[in-house]
C-alpha positions in Angstrom: -2.5 15.6 -14.8 -1.8 12.3 -13.0 -3.7 13.4 -10.0 -6.4 15.3 -11.9 -7.2 12.2 -13.9 -7.1 10.0 -10.7 -9.5 12.3 -8.9 -11.8 12.6 -11.9 -12.0 8.8 -12.1 -12.6 8.6 -8.4 -15.7 10.7 -9.0 -16.7 8.3 -11.9 -16.2 5.3 -9.6 -18.3 6.8 -6.9 -21.0 7.7 -9.3 -21.0 4.1 -10.7 -21.3 2.8 -7.1 -24.3 5.1 -6.4 -26.0 4.1 -9.6 -25.5 0.4 -8.9 -27.0 0.9 -5.4 -29.9 2.8 -6.8 -30.8 0.0 -9.2 -30.8 -2.5 -6.3 -27.3 -3.9 -6.7 -26.1 -5.3 -3.4 -22.8 -3.4 -3.2 -22.1 -4.6 0.3 -22.0 -8.3 -0.4 -18.4 -9.6 -0.2 -18.4 -10.8 -3.8 -19.6 -7.5 -5.2 -17.3 -5.6 -2.9 -14.4 -7.5 -4.5 -15.6 -6.5 -8.0 -16.0 -2.8 -7.1 -12.6 -2.8 -5.3 -10.9 -4.2 -8.5 -12.7 -1.7 -10.7 -11.7 1.2 -8.4 -8.1 0.2 -8.4 -7.9 -0.1 -12.1 -9.7 3.3 -12.7 -8.0 5.3 -10.1 -4.4 4.0 -10.3 -3.8 2.3 -13.7 -5.7 4.4 -16.1 -4.0 7.7 -15.1 -0.5 6.2 -15.4 -1.3 4.7 -18.8 -2.7 8.0 -20.0 0.3 10.1 -18.8 2.8 7.6 -20.2 1.0 7.4 -23.6 0.9 11.2 -23.8 4.4 12.1 -22.7 6.6 9.0 -22.5 5.3 6.6 -25.2 8.8 6.2 -26.6 10.3 5.1 -23.3 7.6 3.1 -21.6 9.8 0.3 -20.2 12.6 2.5 -18.9 10.2 5.2 -17.6 8.1 2.7 -15.6 11.2 0.6 -14.8 9.6 -2.6 -16.1 12.7 -4.8 -15.5 11.8 -8.4 -14.7 15.3 -9.9 -15.0 17.0 -12.0 -12.4 18.4 -9.1 -10.2 15.0 -7.6 -9.4 13.7 -11.0 -8.3 16.6 -11.3 -5.9 15.9 -7.8 -4.6 12.3 -8.8 -4.1 13.5 -11.3 -1.6 15.5 -8.5 0.1 12.3 -6.5 0.2 10.4 -9.4 1.9 13.2 -9.7 4.4 13.2 -6.0 5.2 9.4 -6.2 5.6 9.7 -9.0 8.1 12.3 -7.2 10.1 10.2 -4.1 10.3 7.1 -5.8 11.6 7.8 -4.9 15.3 8.3 -1.2 14.3 5.1 -1.2 12.2 3.3 -2.7 15.2 4.7 -0.1 17.5 3.9 2.8 15.1 0.3 1.5 14.7 -0.3 1.6 18.4 1.3 5.0 18.8 -0.6 6.5 15.8 -3.9 5.1 17.1 -3.3 6.9 20.4 -3.3 10.4 18.7 -5.9 12.9 19.9 -6.7 16.2 18.3 -7.8 17.9 21.5 -11.1 19.3 22.6 -11.6 22.0 19.9 -11.2 19.3 17.2 -13.0 16.4 18.9 -15.8 16.3 16.2 -13.2 16.0 13.5 -11.4 13.2 15.4 -14.7 11.3 15.7 -15.3 11.6 12.0 -11.8 10.2 11.2 -12.2 7.4 13.7 -15.6 6.5 12.3 -14.0 6.3 8.8 -11.3 3.9 10.2 -13.9 1.7 11.9 -16.0 1.5 8.7 -12.9 0.6 6.7 -11.9 -2.1 9.2 -15.5 -3.4 9.2 -15.5 -3.8 5.5 -12.1 -5.5 5.5 -13.2 -7.9 8.2 -16.3 -8.7 6.2 -14.2 -9.5 3.1 -11.8 -11.6 5.1 -14.3 -13.6 7.2 -14.7 -16.6 4.9 -12.9 -19.9 5.4 -13.1 -21.6 2.0 -10.2 -22.0 -0.3 -12.1 -20.1 -3.0 -12.5 -17.1 -0.7 -8.8 -17.2 0.1 -7.8 -17.2 -3.6 -10.3 -14.4 -4.3 -9.0 -12.2 -1.4 -5.4 -12.8 -2.4 -6.2 -11.6 -5.9 -8.3 -8.6 -4.8 -6.6 -7.5 -1.6 -3.0 -8.5 -2.4 -2.3 -8.9 -6.2 -4.4 -6.1 -7.6 -3.3 -3.3 -5.1 0.3 -4.4 -5.4 0.2 -3.9 -9.1 -2.1 -0.9 -9.4 -0.9 1.2 -6.4 2.7 0.6 -7.2 2.2 1.7 -10.8 0.5 4.9 -9.7 2.6 5.9 -6.6 6.0 4.6 -7.4 6.2 4.3 -11.3 3.9 7.4 -11.6 4.1 9.9 -8.8 7.6 9.1 -7.4 9.1 8.9 -10.9 7.7 12.3 -12.0 8.5 14.0 -8.7 12.1 12.8 -8.9 12.5 14.3 -12.3 11.1 17.6 -10.8 12.9 17.9 -7.4 16.1 15.9 -8.3 16.3 14.6 -4.7 15.4 10.9 -4.2 14.7 11.3 -0.5 12.2 14.1 -1.1 10.5 12.3 -3.9 10.3 9.0 -1.9 8.9 10.5 1.4 6.5 13.0 -0.3 5.1 10.1 -2.3 4.9 7.9 0.8 2.9 10.6 2.6 0.5 10.9 -0.3 0.3 7.1 -0.5 -0.7 7.0 3.2 -3.2 9.9 2.9 -4.9 8.3 -0.1 -6.0 5.4 2.2 -8.0 7.9 4.2 -7.1 6.7 7.7 -5.4 9.4 9.7 -5.0 7.0 12.7 -3.1 4.6 10.5 -1.0 7.3 8.7 2.4 6.5 10.3 2.6 2.8 9.5 1.5 3.4 5.9 4.0 6.2 5.6 6.8 3.8 6.7 5.4 1.2 4.3 5.4 3.8 1.4 9.0 4.9 2.1 10.3 1.3 2.1 8.5 0.6 -1.2 9.9 3.9 -2.5 13.5 3.1 -1.6 13.1 -0.4 -3.1 11.8 1.0 -6.3 14.6 3.6 -6.6 17.4 1.3 -5.6 16.4 -1.7 -7.7 15.6 0.4 -10.8 12.7 -2.0 -11.2 9.0 -2.0 -10.2 9.1 -5.7 -9.4 10.7 -5.7 -5.8 8.2 -3.1 -4.4 5.3 -4.9 -6.1 6.4 -8.2 -4.5 6.9 -6.6 -1.0 3.5 -4.9 -1.3 1.9 -8.2 -2.2 3.7 -9.9 0.7 2.4 -7.4 3.3 -1.2 -7.6 2.1 -1.1 -11.4 1.6 0.1 -11.9 5.1 -3.0 -10.2 6.5 -5.3 -12.2 4.1 -3.7 -15.6 5.1 -3.8 -14.8 8.9 -7.5 -14.0 8.8 -8.2 -17.1 6.7 -6.3 -19.3 9.2 -8.3 -17.7 12.0 -11.5 -18.4 10.1 -10.4 -22.0 9.6 -9.7 -22.4 13.3 -6.0 -23.0 12.7 -5.0 -19.9 14.6 -6.6 -18.6 17.8 -5.3 -15.0 17.9 -6.7 -11.5 17.7 -5.2 -10.1 14.4 -5.7 -6.6 15.7 -3.9 -7.1 19.0 -0.4 -5.5 19.2 2.6 -7.8 19.1 4.1 -5.9 22.1 7.7 -6.7 21.2 10.2 -5.4 23.7 11.9 -2.2 22.7 15.4 -3.8 22.3 13.9 -6.3 19.8 12.1 -3.5 17.9 15.2 -1.4 17.8 17.4 -4.3 16.8 15.1 -5.4 14.0 14.7 -1.8 12.8 18.5 -1.3 12.6 18.9 -4.5 10.8 16.2 -3.6 8.3 17.8 -0.2 7.6 21.2 -1.8 7.2 19.9 -4.3 4.7 18.1 -1.5 2.8 21.2 0.7 2.9 23.4 -2.1 1.5 20.9 -2.6 -1.2 20.2 1.0 -2.3 22.8 3.1 -0.5 25.3 3.2 -3.3 22.7 4.4 -5.8 21.5 7.1 -3.4 25.1 8.4 -3.1 25.5 8.4 -6.9 22.3 10.3 -7.3 23.5 13.1 -5.0 
């Protein structure tokens, strides 16, 4: 039901976009794109979870969604940010490796389609992130960082991962399957691996903290970093190519990855052992 409602509302959202375009509404202007992005997030990710919870778990809304905003989840949110920072070299390496994938001659037309989708998505994001005013920075932080952090975490972690864990009884399966679907939902095959890693980290944070707060904060931190970097470039403060790889040496990448896994294991390892 969760996915049926989400896919149905995706169709509604697409229809609304087409109707708006048919009536002369400029759907490609940055301000209107922000509006449509927010509406899409709410329709596709929040409404399905609210409906499922209302139908089946209305007597346990807070424990089911893990809406714990006490002191401990806030401290674990800082752990999530630290893990994210340590994993940046790995994310960079996986992005470069994933982008080097090729489907082979028989599937070359399919590869061209997926690469075209990726280029279009990147073009839209660059258009949204191109402004240099403080107002644009605030708007982008809300639409690109705050809204997805709340909406996507409610759907994928509080919704899908939660329900899958009750079904399969294995947290690792629930976390990684949800992470794979989370990555596929973004529609970019040549960015699948870094988003898979991102989804898994968010999933372990959610499971280990017993609260939705740490993964929302970590998700926000990841997206907000991109927004701020592009804004600083637009302001002339930074003179870098945001799409250029970091090219960290493999010992640094390996060391940071081991450190991130160690921090995550210390944070959630005990609960994973109990769950088994």
